[in-house]
Phi, psi and omega in degrees: 000314181293327177297318178298319178299316180300317182295319181294324180283325183288329185303308179297330176300314183289325177296317179296320180295323182291341181281347181288152180211091172211161180284149181216157176211142189256150161248142200271164159285167187293114179274172169294147178304140180294141177242131180300155176288131179291169181298160184287324184269090182276142177290165179278145174095141183301307185290328177293318178293321179296314180296321180294320179301309182295319180298314179294323181292315185285335179267359178076020181251008178287118184298137179271143176275153176296148181297139179278149179293147176225164179253135174107196181300147173293156180297134182282341187238166173265130175223105006286164008271342182290152184291342175215156185263347187231160174295131193266149165219163185256177172079008183195151166288175180284112179285117183098358181255125180285154174262097183247013183285140171239130185250151184305315182296317181293322178295324179288326180290311175209141187298322181290146180262094180277179181277334176274121190231140176238120183198178180174204182197165171236127183239115177245156183213161173216144180216151169241134189221152173284347176273141185270336187252285180228153178268353185301147011279014171296142177222149011257001178275073185295316187272128184285140170054052185222158165259130186223155165268104183284310184214130162241113193235136174237126177254139168230116189209161169220119179275138175293151178278100182260004175281316180290155182233029187250329188213157175292138180227151186237138174231176179206166178204137174225137179234136170241124183234134173228140178147185178290337183286355179302332182294338180269347183248341192291147177248153169291127185106350177238077176058035186288343182297334179295340177261301188274349176255308185264346178054046182286142176291316178250143180206173181242140177218126170281077198300319185226135170207114183203165170242149175245133175241111181264126184239098185289341183287347179267113181052228177260022177129130174232136174245133176248118180255130182232122179139208178259123185219166179294136178307134197296317184275162171123128176296322185258013179280067180212165168281173200307310187296338184266013173257154184295320184227174184290299184285161180255156178291162172299323178305313181292323191295344184239002180263169183291157181245311180233154175231154176239125182166218183230133179226124176254127180243121186236128174263126180260330179196177178305319180280329197250138175217140173233155176226136177230132182210161173227128183229179180267022188084179189274137170058031175222146175279153181298340183269006180267164181290341180272355181289141174204143181302127184225136183262149174228134175224129180227148178227130179238134176230130179239131180283162176305145183069006176058033179281339179220146173219133176241126186230113185243135183221137161254115197238125176068044187272126172211208180292342177080010181290141184309129172199184181296107178054034178280063185277134173267107192247129174238115194233140175226134179233137178230121174254138179221130177258117175282322177202182179296337184252350183230128176210161177241156177221119186236137180221143174220144174215160172232132180224157176198163165226150176261157173058040178282134180300141181286146180289331185214066180292144184239350185251357181201163177303141182292153174260128183290127178294158174303132177306135180088004179233164177258149171285179179252147174272085184282172175294151181307135180092347180273136175272324176221159179200168173282140183239098178261159172206152175220158185207156175215145184214149178217135173249140164241121185239132184233120177281127178260325178197183182293344182241006181207151175206165175241152180225141169235126181238134171238147194207141178222134177227132173246099177271083195299323180248007176071015186284341181261328183247348184090356180225122178282098183200169172266138179238153169216156175211152175226132185227135172243130185226138172250127190239121186236132172259144165248110190062225176236019186233355177230130175243134175235125189227074176289149182206159168236146188213141175234128179243150175215138168253129196268329188260334177196162182299126182238359183242162179055049180057041177083012182265342187227147171263337180242148178214131175242133177228145169237128188210164171206154169235164176226124182249125177249116181270142176226000000 
């Protein structure tokens, strides 16, 4: 029934989008790092080709392919070393950006680089912390003083050809994720009992599954995404390799991660892009009791030469009544390039839910919170209340060479009613990270980080107000 409702509401959105007629050009969501094209004379055998690819990649002798043509502004950043070359947005592939990546696994399977691709990575991490139990709300190194398998990820995808402007093209994407990070990606309706029922340290999540329909006849290109996809706004709304540093901001740790529904992305000109979507609310499948039709609208503007990008979103908007992660999110992101080697990325959001059950009601029997969520610390005498929170974050990123860069991130979160972290307090964190590539297939991201909760202890299960961590992860791409 809810799927039918979603389809009826999404249909007029797509019809209205198709009626527009202006030229458009895209700036991308964060893609996988580009991999040079391997040599023409490939050795025989799967393992021989795989070993040759890595040897050539790590020694810097893997021949690079000539750059493929693209439509629109040139990329503002270098990738490598940065995880993406363009200012990112969600819910769509890069309209006007060619898919020229070759991955080790695909090269080993067959020498030719086809459009259907199978690839992925393994991300492991280790951290030392002043907290004895857990580092939360820090993410993704939740467990203190441990070595963990954060993500083992397999992608199977085909990107639509959005460079050409002659015919409709179709792509698809499927993700399988296993590791401790499943708790940050999982949705209600997709094996969520392993988290909120069994409290497993390691779990599996089919994080993304969608199809893309690219329609070049609409403006300068429209992409329609149908399925489960990453929630559209956010600098850190990516899986591990496409983030600047290993750990995540406080801002990221409490906002939604995936939505299921329909998203139309339309480019009107080189500067302008709009997105219109209808989803089942945040982090829930359409067949669950918490699903409800929710609207998303985003507007992106890029200045000439791509030195600045402003991306504004109203995300998952409905009545806002309390349910599993039914967050009403208003998000703004600003990217600024000081030079080819130095840029900043700034994000702020405001979120809320209405009628959240009180943590300690005194005038009536308590209402049990939704499993997997926290109640709100309402004013005395309230049984339910509105639970707002706001956050702001800033990155400064400096390229040192083609294989390394440094990042400094500062972050502030005010969880006013404690509904997102379990503690009503203000938080801040500062992180310094050194990021090193080996070839284009290994990432090493050591960092040091200091967190503070200002109004009451929010770390180490409420035992500490301050937390210091030193951590690193290592990502191996295949």
